[in-house]
PDBQT receptor file of N, H, CA, C and O in Angstrom, charges set to zero:
ATOM      1  N   MET A   1     -20.614   5.633  -0.083  1.00  0.00    +0.000 N 
ATOM      2  CA  MET A   1     -19.188   5.838  -0.007  1.00  0.00    +0.000 C 
ATOM      3  C   MET A   1     -18.876   7.065   0.853  1.00  0.00    +0.000 C 
ATOM      4  O   MET A   1     -19.699   7.964   1.030  1.00  0.00    +0.000 OA
ATOM      5  N   PHE A   2     -17.670   7.058   1.369  1.00  0.00    +0.000 N 
ATOM      6  H   PHE A   2     -17.001   6.328   1.226  1.00  0.00    +0.000 HD
ATOM      7  CA  PHE A   2     -17.228   8.208   2.155  1.00  0.00    +0.000 C 
ATOM      8  C   PHE A   2     -16.971   9.395   1.243  1.00  0.00    +0.000 C 
ATOM      9  O   PHE A   2     -16.526   9.235   0.106  1.00  0.00    +0.000 OA
ATOM     10  N   SER A   3     -17.247  10.542   1.733  1.00  0.00    +0.000 N 
ATOM     11  H   SER A   3     -17.609  10.671   2.656  1.00  0.00    +0.000 HD
ATOM     12  CA  SER A   3     -16.914  11.730   0.959  1.00  0.00    +0.000 C 
ATOM     13  C   SER A   3     -15.413  11.988   1.055  1.00  0.00    +0.000 C 
ATOM     14  O   SER A   3     -14.722  11.418   1.898  1.00  0.00    +0.000 OA
ATOM     15  N   LEU A   4     -14.940  12.834   0.200  1.00  0.00    +0.000 N 
ATOM     16  H   LEU A   4     -15.502  13.297  -0.485  1.00  0.00    +0.000 HD
ATOM     17  CA  LEU A   4     -13.513  13.150   0.158  1.00  0.00    +0.000 C 
ATOM     18  C   LEU A   4     -13.040  13.770   1.469  1.00  0.00    +0.000 C 
ATOM     19  O   LEU A   4     -11.920  13.515   1.914  1.00  0.00    +0.000 OA
ATOM     20  N   GLU A   5     -13.902  14.590   2.091  1.00  0.00    +0.000 N 
ATOM     21  H   GLU A   5     -14.812  14.797   1.730  1.00  0.00    +0.000 HD
ATOM     22  CA  GLU A   5     -13.524  15.240   3.348  1.00  0.00    +0.000 C 
ATOM     23  C   GLU A   5     -13.339  14.227   4.475  1.00  0.00    +0.000 C 
ATOM     24  O   GLU A   5     -12.392  14.322   5.255  1.00  0.00    +0.000 OA
ATOM     25  N   VAL A   6     -14.248  13.257   4.555  1.00  0.00    +0.000 N 
ATOM     26  H   VAL A   6     -15.018  13.179   3.921  1.00  0.00    +0.000 HD
ATOM     27  CA  VAL A   6     -14.159  12.244   5.615  1.00  0.00    +0.000 C 
ATOM     28  C   VAL A   6     -12.939  11.372   5.402  1.00  0.00    +0.000 C 
ATOM     29  O   VAL A   6     -12.219  11.061   6.351  1.00  0.00    +0.000 OA
ATOM     30  N   THR A   7     -12.703  10.974   4.160  1.00  0.00    +0.000 N 
ATOM     31  H   THR A   7     -13.288  11.226   3.389  1.00  0.00    +0.000 HD
ATOM     32  CA  THR A   7     -11.540  10.143   3.849  1.00  0.00    +0.000 C 
ATOM     33  C   THR A   7     -10.247  10.880   4.171  1.00  0.00    +0.000 C 
ATOM     34  O   THR A   7      -9.321  10.297   4.735  1.00  0.00    +0.000 OA
ATOM     35  N   GLY A   8     -10.182  12.155   3.816  1.00  0.00    +0.000 N 
ATOM     36  H   GLY A   8     -10.934  12.628   3.358  1.00  0.00    +0.000 HD
ATOM     37  CA  GLY A   8      -8.994  12.956   4.118  1.00  0.00    +0.000 C 
ATOM     38  C   GLY A   8      -8.786  13.123   5.605  1.00  0.00    +0.000 C 
ATOM     39  O   GLY A   8      -7.652  13.083   6.084  1.00  0.00    +0.000 OA
ATOM     40  N   LEU A   9      -9.867  13.312   6.343  1.00  0.00    +0.000 N 
ATOM     41  H   LEU A   9     -10.788  13.345   5.955  1.00  0.00    +0.000 HD
ATOM     42  CA  LEU A   9      -9.775  13.450   7.796  1.00  0.00    +0.000 C 
ATOM     43  C   LEU A   9      -9.278  12.160   8.437  1.00  0.00    +0.000 C 
ATOM     44  O   LEU A   9      -8.440  12.193   9.339  1.00  0.00    +0.000 OA
ATOM     45  N   LEU A  10      -9.796  11.021   7.969  1.00  0.00    +0.000 N 
ATOM     46  H   LEU A  10     -10.476  10.995   7.236  1.00  0.00    +0.000 HD
ATOM     47  CA  LEU A  10      -9.322   9.741   8.497  1.00  0.00    +0.000 C 
ATOM     48  C   LEU A  10      -7.844   9.533   8.187  1.00  0.00    +0.000 C 
ATOM     49  O   LEU A  10      -7.103   9.001   9.014  1.00  0.00    +0.000 OA
ATOM     50  N   GLY A  11      -7.415   9.948   7.008  1.00  0.00    +0.000 N 
ATOM     51  H   GLY A  11      -8.017  10.381   6.336  1.00  0.00    +0.000 HD
ATOM     52  CA  GLY A  11      -6.002   9.851   6.644  1.00  0.00    +0.000 C 
ATOM     53  C   GLY A  11      -5.122  10.698   7.547  1.00  0.00    +0.000 C 
ATOM     54  O   GLY A  11      -4.043  10.264   7.948  1.00  0.00    +0.000 OA
ATOM     55  N   LEU A  12      -5.575  11.901   7.869  1.00  0.00    +0.000 N 
ATOM     56  H   LEU A  12      -6.452  12.253   7.543  1.00  0.00    +0.000 HD
ATOM     57  CA  LEU A  12      -4.816  12.764   8.777  1.00  0.00    +0.000 C 
ATOM     58  C   LEU A  12      -4.748  12.183  10.188  1.00  0.00    +0.000 C 
ATOM     59  O   LEU A  12      -3.724  12.293  10.862  1.00  0.00    +0.000 OA
ATOM     60  N   ILE A  13      -5.835  11.570  10.624  1.00  0.00    +0.000 N 
ATOM     61  H   ILE A  13      -6.666  11.480  10.076  1.00  0.00    +0.000 HD
ATOM     62  CA  ILE A  13      -5.845  10.952  11.960  1.00  0.00    +0.000 C 
ATOM     63  C   ILE A  13      -4.857   9.791  12.003  1.00  0.00    +0.000 C 
ATOM     64  O   ILE A  13      -4.095   9.660  12.960  1.00  0.00    +0.000 OA
ATOM     65  N   VAL A  14      -4.866   8.950  10.973  1.00  0.00    +0.000 N 
ATOM     66  H   VAL A  14      -5.485   9.056  10.195  1.00  0.00    +0.000 HD
ATOM     67  CA  VAL A  14      -3.922   7.827  10.912  1.00  0.00    +0.000 C 
ATOM     68  C   VAL A  14      -2.491   8.351  10.873  1.00  0.00    +0.000 C 
ATOM     69  O   VAL A  14      -1.616   7.810  11.548  1.00  0.00    +0.000 OA
ATOM     70  N   LEU A  15      -2.245   9.399  10.090  1.00  0.00    +0.000 N 
ATOM     71  H   LEU A  15      -2.956   9.839   9.541  1.00  0.00    +0.000 HD
ATOM     72  CA  LEU A  15      -0.909   9.990  10.016  1.00  0.00    +0.000 C 
ATOM     73  C   LEU A  15      -0.459  10.512  11.378  1.00  0.00    +0.000 C 
ATOM     74  O   LEU A  15       0.685  10.295  11.779  1.00  0.00    +0.000 OA
ATOM     75  N   ALA A  16      -1.348  11.195  12.087  1.00  0.00    +0.000 N 
ATOM     76  H   ALA A  16      -2.277  11.372  11.761  1.00  0.00    +0.000 HD
ATOM     77  CA  ALA A  16      -1.003  11.735  13.406  1.00  0.00    +0.000 C 
ATOM     78  C   ALA A  16      -0.669  10.602  14.377  1.00  0.00    +0.000 C 
ATOM     79  O   ALA A  16       0.303  10.700  15.126  1.00  0.00    +0.000 OA
ATOM     80  N   PHE A  17      -1.461   9.531  14.374  1.00  0.00    +0.000 N 
ATOM     81  H   PHE A  17      -2.250   9.451  13.766  1.00  0.00    +0.000 HD
ATOM     82  CA  PHE A  17      -1.181   8.400  15.257  1.00  0.00    +0.000 C 
ATOM     83  C   PHE A  17       0.121   7.700  14.874  1.00  0.00    +0.000 C 
ATOM     84  O   PHE A  17       0.865   7.251  15.746  1.00  0.00    +0.000 OA
ATOM     85  N   ASN A  18       0.395   7.606  13.576  1.00  0.00    +0.000 N 
ATOM     86  H   ASN A  18      -0.210   7.971  12.868  1.00  0.00    +0.000 HD
ATOM     87  CA  ASN A  18       1.649   6.993  13.135  1.00  0.00    +0.000 C 
ATOM     88  C   ASN A  18       2.851   7.810  13.593  1.00  0.00    +0.000 C 
ATOM     89  O   ASN A  18       3.842   7.240  14.049  1.00  0.00    +0.000 OA
ATOM     90  N   ILE A  19       2.783   9.119  13.480  1.00  0.00    +0.000 N 
ATOM     91  H   ILE A  19       1.978   9.582  13.110  1.00  0.00    +0.000 HD
ATOM     92  CA  ILE A  19       3.875   9.980  13.945  1.00  0.00    +0.000 C 
ATOM     93  C   ILE A  19       4.056   9.819  15.448  1.00  0.00    +0.000 C 
ATOM     94  O   ILE A  19       5.185   9.714  15.927  1.00  0.00    +0.000 OA
ATOM     95  N   TYR A  20       2.956   9.798  16.197  1.00  0.00    +0.000 N 
ATOM     96  H   TYR A  20       2.039   9.883  15.808  1.00  0.00    +0.000 HD
ATOM     97  CA  TYR A  20       3.020   9.596  17.650  1.00  0.00    +0.000 C 
ATOM     98  C   TYR A  20       3.693   8.255  17.972  1.00  0.00    +0.000 C 
ATOM     99  O   TYR A  20       4.570   8.190  18.832  1.00  0.00    +0.000 OA
ATOM    100  N   ALA A  21       3.279   7.190  17.279  1.00  0.00    +0.000 N 
ATOM    101  H   ALA A  21       2.566   7.243  16.580  1.00  0.00    +0.000 HD
ATOM    102  CA  ALA A  21       3.841   5.864  17.530  1.00  0.00    +0.000 C 
ATOM    103  C   ALA A  21       5.337   5.831  17.224  1.00  0.00    +0.000 C 
ATOM    104  O   ALA A  21       6.111   5.254  17.988  1.00  0.00    +0.000 OA
ATOM    105  N   ILE A  22       5.749   6.441  16.122  1.00  0.00    +0.000 N 
ATOM    106  H   ILE A  22       5.120   6.910  15.502  1.00  0.00    +0.000 HD
ATOM    107  CA  ILE A  22       7.166   6.447  15.755  1.00  0.00    +0.000 C 
ATOM    108  C   ILE A  22       7.983   7.212  16.789  1.00  0.00    +0.000 C 
ATOM    109  O   ILE A  22       9.079   6.780  17.147  1.00  0.00    +0.000 OA
ATOM    110  N   ILE A  23       7.476   8.325  17.270  1.00  0.00    +0.000 N 
ATOM    111  H   ILE A  23       6.586   8.676  16.980  1.00  0.00    +0.000 HD
ATOM    112  CA  ILE A  23       8.186   9.079  18.313  1.00  0.00    +0.000 C 
ATOM    113  C   ILE A  23       8.326   8.234  19.566  1.00  0.00    +0.000 C 
ATOM    114  O   ILE A  23       9.401   8.190  20.165  1.00  0.00    +0.000 OA
ATOM    115  N   LYS A  24       7.250   7.558  19.975  1.00  0.00    +0.000 N 
ATOM    116  H   LYS A  24       6.377   7.594  19.489  1.00  0.00    +0.000 HD
ATOM    117  CA  LYS A  24       7.300   6.707  21.168  1.00  0.00    +0.000 C 
ATOM    118  C   LYS A  24       8.258   5.537  20.981  1.00  0.00    +0.000 C 
ATOM    119  O   LYS A  24       8.946   5.144  21.924  1.00  0.00    +0.000 OA
ATOM    120  N   ILE A  25       8.309   4.982  19.782  1.00  0.00    +0.000 N 
ATOM    121  H   ILE A  25       7.750   5.301  19.016  1.00  0.00    +0.000 HD
ATOM    122  CA  ILE A  25       9.229   3.876  19.506  1.00  0.00    +0.000 C 
ATOM    123  C   ILE A  25      10.667   4.343  19.634  1.00  0.00    +0.000 C 
ATOM    124  O   ILE A  25      11.484   3.672  20.265  1.00  0.00    +0.000 OA
ATOM    125  N   VAL A  26      10.983   5.480  19.046  1.00  0.00    +0.000 N 
ATOM    126  H   VAL A  26      10.319   6.025  18.533  1.00  0.00    +0.000 HD
ATOM    127  CA  VAL A  26      12.355   5.998  19.085  1.00  0.00    +0.000 C 
ATOM    128  C   VAL A  26      12.766   6.330  20.516  1.00  0.00    +0.000 C 
ATOM    129  O   VAL A  26      13.931   6.152  20.872  1.00  0.00    +0.000 OA
ATOM    130  N   GLN A  27      11.838   6.806  21.343  1.00  0.00    +0.000 N 
ATOM    131  H   GLN A  27      10.891   6.950  21.053  1.00  0.00    +0.000 HD
ATOM    132  CA  GLN A  27      12.144   7.166  22.722  1.00  0.00    +0.000 C 
ATOM    133  C   GLN A  27      12.186   5.965  23.660  1.00  0.00    +0.000 C 
ATOM    134  O   GLN A  27      12.616   6.103  24.805  1.00  0.00    +0.000 OA
ATOM    135  N   SER A  28      11.753   4.799  23.208  1.00  0.00    +0.000 N 
ATOM    136  H   SER A  28      11.404   4.687  22.278  1.00  0.00    +0.000 HD
ATOM    137  CA  SER A  28      11.681   3.634  24.089  1.00  0.00    +0.000 C 
ATOM    138  C   SER A  28      13.071   3.081  24.389  1.00  0.00    +0.000 C 
ATOM    139  O   SER A  28      14.061   3.461  23.763  1.00  0.00    +0.000 OA
ATOM    140  N   ARG A  29      13.116   2.192  25.345  1.00  0.00    +0.000 N 
ATOM    141  H   ARG A  29      12.312   1.883  25.853  1.00  0.00    +0.000 HD
ATOM    142  CA  ARG A  29      14.381   1.564  25.749  1.00  0.00    +0.000 C 
ATOM    143  C   ARG A  29      14.660   0.275  24.985  1.00  0.00    +0.000 C 
ATOM    144  O   ARG A  29      15.588  -0.458  25.328  1.00  0.00    +0.000 OA
ATOM    145  N   ALA A  30      13.876  -0.006  23.965  1.00  0.00    +0.000 N 
ATOM    146  H   ALA A  30      13.122   0.589  23.687  1.00  0.00    +0.000 HD
ATOM    147  CA  ALA A  30      14.053  -1.226  23.170  1.00  0.00    +0.000 C 
ATOM    148  C   ALA A  30      15.369  -1.149  22.395  1.00  0.00    +0.000 C 
ATOM    149  O   ALA A  30      15.946  -0.077  22.215  1.00  0.00    +0.000 OA
ATOM    150  N   GLY A  31      15.817  -2.304  21.948  1.00  0.00    +0.000 N 
ATOM    151  H   GLY A  31      15.348  -3.175  22.094  1.00  0.00    +0.000 HD
ATOM    152  CA  GLY A  31      17.041  -2.363  21.164  1.00  0.00    +0.000 C 
ATOM    153  C   GLY A  31      16.856  -1.707  19.804  1.00  0.00    +0.000 C 
ATOM    154  O   GLY A  31      15.731  -1.514  19.346  1.00  0.00    +0.000 OA
ATOM    155  N   THR A  32      17.955  -1.371  19.172  1.00  0.00    +0.000 N 
ATOM    156  H   THR A  32      18.870  -1.528  19.544  1.00  0.00    +0.000 HD
ATOM    157  CA  THR A  32      17.913  -0.681  17.888  1.00  0.00    +0.000 C 
ATOM    158  C   THR A  32      17.209  -1.510  16.824  1.00  0.00    +0.000 C 
ATOM    159  O   THR A  32      16.415  -0.980  16.047  1.00  0.00    +0.000 OA
ATOM    160  N   GLY A  33      17.492  -2.797  16.785  1.00  0.00    +0.000 N 
ATOM    161  H   GLY A  33      18.137  -3.228  17.417  1.00  0.00    +0.000 HD
ATOM    162  CA  GLY A  33      16.857  -3.658  15.788  1.00  0.00    +0.000 C 
ATOM    163  C   GLY A  33      15.345  -3.705  15.936  1.00  0.00    +0.000 C 
ATOM    164  O   GLY A  33      14.615  -3.669  14.945  1.00  0.00    +0.000 OA
ATOM    165  N   VAL A  34      14.883  -3.785  17.160  1.00  0.00    +0.000 N 
ATOM    166  H   VAL A  34      15.475  -3.814  17.965  1.00  0.00    +0.000 HD
ATOM    167  CA  VAL A  34      13.444  -3.822  17.425  1.00  0.00    +0.000 C 
ATOM    168  C   VAL A  34      12.803  -2.503  17.022  1.00  0.00    +0.000 C 
ATOM    169  O   VAL A  34      11.721  -2.490  16.434  1.00  0.00    +0.000 OA
ATOM    170  N   LYS A  35      13.461  -1.403  17.333  1.00  0.00    +0.000 N 
ATOM    171  H   LYS A  35      14.339  -1.414  17.810  1.00  0.00    +0.000 HD
ATOM    172  CA  LYS A  35      12.936  -0.088  16.956  1.00  0.00    +0.000 C 
ATOM    173  C   LYS A  35      12.813   0.029  15.439  1.00  0.00    +0.000 C 
ATOM    174  O   LYS A  35      11.798   0.499  14.924  1.00  0.00    +0.000 OA
ATOM    175  N   VAL A  36      13.851  -0.400  14.736  1.00  0.00    +0.000 N 
ATOM    176  H   VAL A  36      14.675  -0.781  15.154  1.00  0.00    +0.000 HD
ATOM    177  CA  VAL A  36      13.840  -0.310  13.275  1.00  0.00    +0.000 C 
ATOM    178  C   VAL A  36      12.705  -1.151  12.700  1.00  0.00    +0.000 C 
ATOM    179  O   VAL A  36      12.012  -0.711  11.782  1.00  0.00    +0.000 OA
ATOM    180  N   LEU A  37      12.511  -2.349  13.229  1.00  0.00    +0.000 N 
ATOM    181  H   LEU A  37      13.073  -2.706  13.974  1.00  0.00    +0.000 HD
ATOM    182  CA  LEU A  37      11.441  -3.214  12.728  1.00  0.00    +0.000 C 
ATOM    183  C   LEU A  37      10.060  -2.599  12.956  1.00  0.00    +0.000 C 
ATOM    184  O   LEU A  37       9.211  -2.638  12.064  1.00  0.00    +0.000 OA
ATOM    185  N   TRP A  38       9.830  -2.038  14.134  1.00  0.00    +0.000 N 
ATOM    186  H   TRP A  38      10.519  -2.007  14.858  1.00  0.00    +0.000 HD
ATOM    187  CA  TRP A  38       8.543  -1.407  14.412  1.00  0.00    +0.000 C 
ATOM    188  C   TRP A  38       8.308  -0.216  13.500  1.00  0.00    +0.000 C 
ATOM    189  O   TRP A  38       7.216  -0.058  12.954  1.00  0.00    +0.000 OA
ATOM    190  N   VAL A  39       9.329   0.627  13.330  1.00  0.00    +0.000 N 
ATOM    191  H   VAL A  39      10.216   0.498  13.773  1.00  0.00    +0.000 HD
ATOM    192  CA  VAL A  39       9.175   1.814  12.481  1.00  0.00    +0.000 C 
ATOM    193  C   VAL A  39       8.903   1.392  11.035  1.00  0.00    +0.000 C 
ATOM    194  O   VAL A  39       8.040   1.974  10.378  1.00  0.00    +0.000 OA
ATOM    195  N   LEU A  40       9.618   0.399  10.537  1.00  0.00    +0.000 N 
ATOM    196  H   LEU A  40      10.319  -0.074  11.071  1.00  0.00    +0.000 HD
ATOM    197  CA  LEU A  40       9.393  -0.073   9.172  1.00  0.00    +0.000 C 
ATOM    198  C   LEU A  40       7.988  -0.650   9.019  1.00  0.00    +0.000 C 
ATOM    199  O   LEU A  40       7.329  -0.421   8.004  1.00  0.00    +0.000 OA
ATOM    200  N   LEU A  41       7.533  -1.390  10.011  1.00  0.00    +0.000 N 
ATOM    201  H   LEU A  41       8.068  -1.576  10.835  1.00  0.00    +0.000 HD
ATOM    202  CA  LEU A  41       6.187  -1.952   9.960  1.00  0.00    +0.000 C 
ATOM    203  C   LEU A  41       5.141  -0.840   9.881  1.00  0.00    +0.000 C 
ATOM    204  O   LEU A  41       4.186  -0.935   9.109  1.00  0.00    +0.000 OA
ATOM    205  N   ILE A  42       5.320   0.200  10.672  1.00  0.00    +0.000 N 
ATOM    206  H   ILE A  42       6.095   0.277  11.299  1.00  0.00    +0.000 HD
ATOM    207  CA  ILE A  42       4.369   1.314  10.666  1.00  0.00    +0.000 C 
ATOM    208  C   ILE A  42       4.451   2.102   9.358  1.00  0.00    +0.000 C 
ATOM    209  O   ILE A  42       3.431   2.577   8.861  1.00  0.00    +0.000 OA
ATOM    210  N   LEU A  43       5.644   2.243   8.801  1.00  0.00    +0.000 N 
ATOM    211  H   LEU A  43       6.473   1.857   9.205  1.00  0.00    +0.000 HD
ATOM    212  CA  LEU A  43       5.782   2.986   7.550  1.00  0.00    +0.000 C 
ATOM    213  C   LEU A  43       5.197   2.236   6.350  1.00  0.00    +0.000 C 
ATOM    214  O   LEU A  43       4.561   2.846   5.490  1.00  0.00    +0.000 OA
ATOM    215  N   PHE A  44       5.409   0.918   6.288  1.00  0.00    +0.000 N 
ATOM    216  H   PHE A  44       5.925   0.422   6.987  1.00  0.00    +0.000 HD
ATOM    217  CA  PHE A  44       4.958   0.153   5.132  1.00  0.00    +0.000 C 
ATOM    218  C   PHE A  44       3.511  -0.325   5.250  1.00  0.00    +0.000 C 
ATOM    219  O   PHE A  44       2.833  -0.495   4.237  1.00  0.00    +0.000 OA
ATOM    220  N   LEU A  45       3.036  -0.542   6.463  1.00  0.00    +0.000 N 
ATOM    221  H   LEU A  45       3.587  -0.404   7.287  1.00  0.00    +0.000 HD
ATOM    222  CA  LEU A  45       1.643  -0.946   6.699  1.00  0.00    +0.000 C 
ATOM    223  C   LEU A  45       1.040  -0.024   7.752  1.00  0.00    +0.000 C 
ATOM    224  O   LEU A  45       0.892  -0.428   8.905  1.00  0.00    +0.000 OA
ATOM    225  N   PRO A  46       0.693   1.190   7.386  1.00  0.00    +0.000 N 
ATOM    226  CA  PRO A  46       0.330   2.210   8.382  1.00  0.00    +0.000 C 
ATOM    227  C   PRO A  46      -0.792   1.789   9.333  1.00  0.00    +0.000 C 
ATOM    228  O   PRO A  46      -0.643   1.939  10.546  1.00  0.00    +0.000 OA
ATOM    229  N   VAL A  47      -1.890   1.277   8.829  1.00  0.00    +0.000 N 
ATOM    230  H   VAL A  47      -2.011   1.155   7.844  1.00  0.00    +0.000 HD
ATOM    231  CA  VAL A  47      -3.019   0.951   9.699  1.00  0.00    +0.000 C 
ATOM    232  C   VAL A  47      -2.747  -0.337  10.475  1.00  0.00    +0.000 C 
ATOM    233  O   VAL A  47      -2.922  -0.381  11.692  1.00  0.00    +0.000 OA
ATOM    234  N   VAL A  48      -2.321  -1.376   9.773  1.00  0.00    +0.000 N 
ATOM    235  H   VAL A  48      -2.178  -1.340   8.784  1.00  0.00    +0.000 HD
ATOM    236  CA  VAL A  48      -2.045  -2.663  10.426  1.00  0.00    +0.000 C 
ATOM    237  C   VAL A  48      -0.888  -2.527  11.411  1.00  0.00    +0.000 C 
ATOM    238  O   VAL A  48      -0.957  -3.038  12.529  1.00  0.00    +0.000 OA
ATOM    239  N   GLY A  49       0.172  -1.842  10.998  1.00  0.00    +0.000 N 
ATOM    240  H   GLY A  49       0.228  -1.427  10.089  1.00  0.00    +0.000 HD
ATOM    241  CA  GLY A  49       1.324  -1.646  11.870  1.00  0.00    +0.000 C 
ATOM    242  C   GLY A  49       0.962  -0.874  13.120  1.00  0.00    +0.000 C 
ATOM    243  O   GLY A  49       1.439  -1.187  14.210  1.00  0.00    +0.000 OA
ATOM    244  N   LEU A  50       0.124   0.129  12.967  1.00  0.00    +0.000 N 
ATOM    245  H   LEU A  50      -0.263   0.384  12.081  1.00  0.00    +0.000 HD
ATOM    246  CA  LEU A  50      -0.305   0.931  14.113  1.00  0.00    +0.000 C 
ATOM    247  C   LEU A  50      -1.137   0.097  15.080  1.00  0.00    +0.000 C 
ATOM    248  O   LEU A  50      -0.945   0.178  16.293  1.00  0.00    +0.000 OA
ATOM    249  N   ILE A  51      -2.049  -0.696  14.556  1.00  0.00    +0.000 N 
ATOM    250  H   ILE A  51      -2.204  -0.762  13.570  1.00  0.00    +0.000 HD
ATOM    251  CA  ILE A  51      -2.876  -1.555  15.409  1.00  0.00    +0.000 C 
ATOM    252  C   ILE A  51      -1.999  -2.560  16.144  1.00  0.00    +0.000 C 
ATOM    253  O   ILE A  51      -2.166  -2.766  17.346  1.00  0.00    +0.000 OA
ATOM    254  N   LEU A  52      -1.070  -3.184  15.436  1.00  0.00    +0.000 N 
ATOM    255  H   LEU A  52      -0.935  -3.017  14.459  1.00  0.00    +0.000 HD
ATOM    256  CA  LEU A  52      -0.165  -4.147  16.081  1.00  0.00    +0.000 C 
ATOM    257  C   LEU A  52       0.681  -3.484  17.146  1.00  0.00    +0.000 C 
ATOM    258  O   LEU A  52       0.913  -4.065  18.206  1.00  0.00    +0.000 OA
ATOM    259  N   TRP A  53       1.149  -2.263  16.874  1.00  0.00    +0.000 N 
ATOM    260  H   TRP A  53       0.961  -1.792  16.013  1.00  0.00    +0.000 HD
ATOM    261  CA  TRP A  53       1.961  -1.555  17.861  1.00  0.00    +0.000 C 
ATOM    262  C   TRP A  53       1.145  -1.254  19.108  1.00  0.00    +0.000 C 
ATOM    263  O   TRP A  53       1.627  -1.429  20.227  1.00  0.00    +0.000 OA
ATOM    264  N   PHE A  54      -0.105  -0.796  18.917  1.00  0.00    +0.000 N 
ATOM    265  H   PHE A  54      -0.497  -0.653  18.008  1.00  0.00    +0.000 HD
ATOM    266  CA  PHE A  54      -0.959  -0.518  20.083  1.00  0.00    +0.000 C 
ATOM    267  C   PHE A  54      -1.208  -1.786  20.893  1.00  0.00    +0.000 C 
ATOM    268  O   PHE A  54      -1.262  -1.729  22.121  1.00  0.00    +0.000 OA
ATOM    269  N   LEU A  55      -1.359  -2.928  20.228  1.00  0.00    +0.000 N 
ATOM    270  H   LEU A  55      -1.315  -2.975  19.231  1.00  0.00    +0.000 HD
ATOM    271  CA  LEU A  55      -1.650  -4.171  20.937  1.00  0.00    +0.000 C 
ATOM    272  C   LEU A  55      -0.421  -4.842  21.521  1.00  0.00    +0.000 C 
ATOM    273  O   LEU A  55      -0.479  -5.393  22.620  1.00  0.00    +0.000 OA
ATOM    274  N   LEU A  56       0.691  -4.803  20.799  1.00  0.00    +0.000 N 
ATOM    275  H   LEU A  56       0.739  -4.355  19.906  1.00  0.00    +0.000 HD
ATOM    276  CA  LEU A  56       1.871  -5.580  21.187  1.00  0.00    +0.000 C 
ATOM    277  C   LEU A  56       3.072  -4.747  21.622  1.00  0.00    +0.000 C 
ATOM    278  O   LEU A  56       3.936  -5.245  22.343  1.00  0.00    +0.000 OA
ATOM    279  N   GLY A  57       3.141  -3.500  21.199  1.00  0.00    +0.000 N 
ATOM    280  H   GLY A  57       2.439  -3.095  20.613  1.00  0.00    +0.000 HD
ATOM    281  CA  GLY A  57       4.343  -2.699  21.408  1.00  0.00    +0.000 C 
ATOM    282  C   GLY A  57       4.554  -2.182  22.812  1.00  0.00    +0.000 C 
ATOM    283  O   GLY A  57       5.415  -2.697  23.526  1.00  0.00    +0.000 OA
ATOM    284  N   PRO A  58       3.797  -1.177  23.237  1.00  0.00    +0.000 N 
ATOM    285  CA  PRO A  58       4.068  -0.572  24.542  1.00  0.00    +0.000 C 
ATOM    286  C   PRO A  58       3.715  -1.515  25.681  1.00  0.00    +0.000 C 
ATOM    287  O   PRO A  58       2.721  -2.239  25.622  1.00  0.00    +0.000 OA
ATOM    288  N   LYS A  59       4.511  -1.497  26.677  1.00  0.00    +0.000 N 
ATOM    289  H   LYS A  59       5.319  -0.909  26.725  1.00  0.00    +0.000 HD
ATOM    290  CA  LYS A  59       4.266  -2.386  27.829  1.00  0.00    +0.000 C 
ATOM    291  C   LYS A  59       3.621  -1.601  28.948  1.00  0.00    +0.000 C 
ATOM    292  O   LYS A  59       3.331  -2.158  30.007  1.00  0.00    +0.000 OA
TER     293      LYS A  59
């Protein structure tokens, strides 16, 4: 199993990427509805939402 330090570090990395993604979403030229959906996806499903955003979000 992962130690507590490794798990905490991975959590901080995911949090940092989520904050970066949310900032990029808010700054994008997408419509308000699309922005809200992406932000909600990242907030409720942090890892899955982040992966989907990296694959499908930015053009």
